[in-house]
Every structure is written in structure tokens, then in C-alpha cells.
C-alpha positions in Angstrom: 80.8 101.9 116.4 84.6 100.9 115.1 86.1 98.0 113.9 84.6 95.0 112.4 81.1 94.4 113.9 80.2 91.9 111.6 83.4 90.0 111.1 83.3 90.7 107.2 86.2 89.2 105.5 86.5 90.8 101.8 83.9 91.8 98.9 82.5 88.2 97.5 80.4 89.4 94.7 77.9 91.9 93.1 74.9 91.2 91.6 73.4 92.6 88.7 70.1 92.3 86.4 70.3 92.1 82.9 68.3 92.4 79.6 70.2 89.7 78.0 72.2 87.3 79.8 74.2 86.4 76.7 75.1 89.8 75.9 76.2 90.6 79.7 78.2 87.3 79.9 79.8 88.5 76.8 80.4 91.9 77.8 81.8 90.9 81.2 83.8 88.0 79.9 85.4 89.6 76.9 85.4 93.1 77.8 86.0 92.7 81.4 88.3 89.6 81.3 85.5 87.9 84.1 85.5 83.7 83.2 82.4 81.6 84.0 82.3 79.7 87.3 80.0 77.3 88.5 76.4 78.2 89.7 74.3 76.4 92.0 71.7 74.2 90.0 69.3 74.9 92.6 68.5 78.1 91.5 64.9 78.5 90.2 65.8 81.6 87.5 68.5 82.3 85.2 72.0 83.9 85.8 75.3 83.2 85.3 78.3 83.4 87.8 81.6 85.1 86.5 84.9 85.6 88.4 88.0 87.7 88.3 90.4 90.5 89.8 89.3 88.7 93.2 85.5 89.2 92.9 82.4 87.6 91.5 80.0 89.1 89.4 76.5 87.6 89.5 74.4 88.2 86.6 70.4 87.6 86.6 68.5 87.3 83.8 65.8 90.0 84.5 62.0 89.0 84.4 60.7 91.8 82.8 63.5 92.8 80.4 61.9 95.4 78.5 60.8 97.8 81.4 64.2 97.5 82.8 65.2 101.3 83.0 67.6 102.5 80.0 70.3 104.8 80.7 71.4 107.2 78.0 74.2 109.3 79.4 77.8 108.5 81.1 77.7 110.0 84.6 80.4 109.9 86.8 78.2 110.2 89.9 76.2 107.7 89.2 76.4 104.3 91.1 79.3 102.4 89.3 81.8 99.4 90.2 85.3 100.4 89.6 88.1 98.1 88.5 91.9 98.9 89.3 93.9 98.2 86.0 98.0 98.5 84.7 97.7 100.9 82.0 95.0 103.3 81.2 96.8 103.8 77.8 95.9 100.5 76.8 92.3 100.6 78.4 91.2 103.6 76.6 93.3 102.1 73.0 91.0 99.0 73.8 87.7 100.7 74.4 87.9 102.6 71.5 88.8 99.6 69.3 85.5 97.8 70.9 83.7 100.6 70.1 82.5 101.5 73.5 81.3 104.9 74.5 83.1 106.7 77.3 84.6 109.6 79.5 87.9 110.6 81.1 88.1 112.1 84.2 91.1 112.8 85.9 91.6 113.5 89.7 94.4 115.5 91.7 95.5 115.2 95.0 99.0 116.6 96.7 100.4 116.4 93.4 99.1 112.4 92.4 96.9 112.1 89.9 94.1 109.3 89.4 92.8 109.1 85.8 89.6 107.6 85.5 87.5 105.9 82.3 83.8 105.7 82.8 81.1 103.4 80.8 78.2 101.7 80.7 77.7 97.8 80.3 75.0 96.4 78.1 72.2 97.3 80.3 73.2 100.6 81.6 75.5 99.6 84.7 78.3 101.8 85.0 81.7 100.4 85.3 85.0 102.7 85.9 88.6 102.0 85.1 91.1 103.7 87.0 94.6 104.0 88.5 93.1 104.9 91.9 96.2 102.9 93.5 98.0 105.9 93.2 96.4 107.3 96.3 97.5 105.6 99.8 94.7 104.9 102.0 94.6 107.3 104.7 92.3 106.8 107.3 90.7 109.5 109.4 91.5 109.8 112.8 92.0 106.7 114.5 88.9 105.0 113.0 90.3 102.1 112.0 93.3 99.5 113.0 96.0 100.4 110.5 97.0 97.2 109.8 93.8 96.3 108.4 93.5 99.0 105.8 97.2 97.9 103.9 96.2 98.1 100.3 98.5 97.8 97.1 99.1 101.0 96.2 101.3 102.4 93.7 105.0 102.2 95.4 106.1 105.1 93.7 103.2 107.2 94.5 103.7 105.9 98.0 107.5 107.1 98.3 106.9 110.0 96.6 104.7 111.2 99.5 106.1 109.5 102.2 110.2 109.2 101.6 110.8 107.3 104.9 109.4 104.5 102.7 112.4 104.2 100.0 114.4 102.7 103.0 112.0 100.4 104.0 111.5 99.1 100.5 115.2 98.4 100.3 115.2 96.4 103.4 112.1 94.2 103.2 111.9 91.3 101.6 108.3 90.9 100.7 105.8 93.2 98.9 103.2 92.8 102.0 105.6 93.4 104.7 106.7 96.6 102.5 103.1 97.9 101.8 102.6 97.2 106.0 105.3 99.5 107.1 104.6 102.3 104.2 100.9 102.4 106.0 102.8 102.5 109.2 104.6 105.3 108.5 101.8 107.2 106.8 100.0 106.9 110.0 102.8 108.5 111.7 103.2 111.1 109.4 99.3 111.6 110.1 100.4 112.3 114.2 
């Protein structure tokens, strides 16, 4: 099934159960930069809503926090949520200063490098920080409408992988137009 059968628009929020609502709120606010937003008062369970980076984090206080599974080692293959950042070096420095245990990974694809840092929130949910926008989004075959796949990839790496984008970038007046045109050029390279 191709296209957008459910008419989805975007990711709204991620919901996470937590042992301590207070500790989790502190982590998501002071480590990841989320801010609290109003939560409907009609809920009959404790929780908190936070927002930033275009997505919500809904924290739910576990009814049985002592029996929540505990994760001890960091495994990048576990379920995780990933955030892109402006500077991997700055993130790593802050994690060290905050004494947050993490592991580093690097992926290479066609001369483009993606750096990753993995760590846990207070409840063991995996967090990844990366510069994944270095990799252009290239759909497989004709599975998607290219105009809907525009992602803010690194202009520098798009230009490296698609030299024609240099002329496009200099002639376009808005970043959105540049990204759309680069995506179309990438599609043309596939054919």
C-alpha cells in the first residue's frame, strides 16, 4: 500500500511510563531541553506533557514503579528515540559534564559520516543524539511521492552527493525550495 492511506500529518508525541515523574521531568527538561505544557485535567492518572523539537513527550507515572524492567547496559539496537543536534562535540561535552553514561558510534555511507551518542533516560529508555541529517533521504524505487519526503538534510553533504545542487542552492530564495529541488535532483540521480 503506497501513499498516505491514513492521512497522517506528523508525529505528535511519544508516551513513556516512568518510575518517578519528578526525575523524568527533570531529565527531559534539563538534559534534552523540553518544556512542560498544559495537560488535560480530566486524566485520572499522574503524568506530565512536555514539548520541544517539534514533538511531545508524554510521561506517565507507573502504577507499579518497583516492577518496571531495569536496563543496565546501553544497546544501540534497542528501541530508542533519536534527536538530531547542531554539534555532536557540544552534546558529548555536556553529557560528560552531567556524568551521563553514553556510548559512541559512527556510521559511514558513501563517504558521508553519521555520528551517534546513545544513553538512557532515568527509566532506561534509550535516547540517541545524532547528526543523521547528514544522510540524504533516498526512497526505495517509486514508493513515495518525493515532494512529501523533503527532510532538512545537511546542505553541505547534499551538495557533496549531488553537485547539481550547487546551482540550485544559489538560485533559490528559500531554504524549503532548495531542499525540495535537491530532493528532486536526488530522485533524478536514481533513474
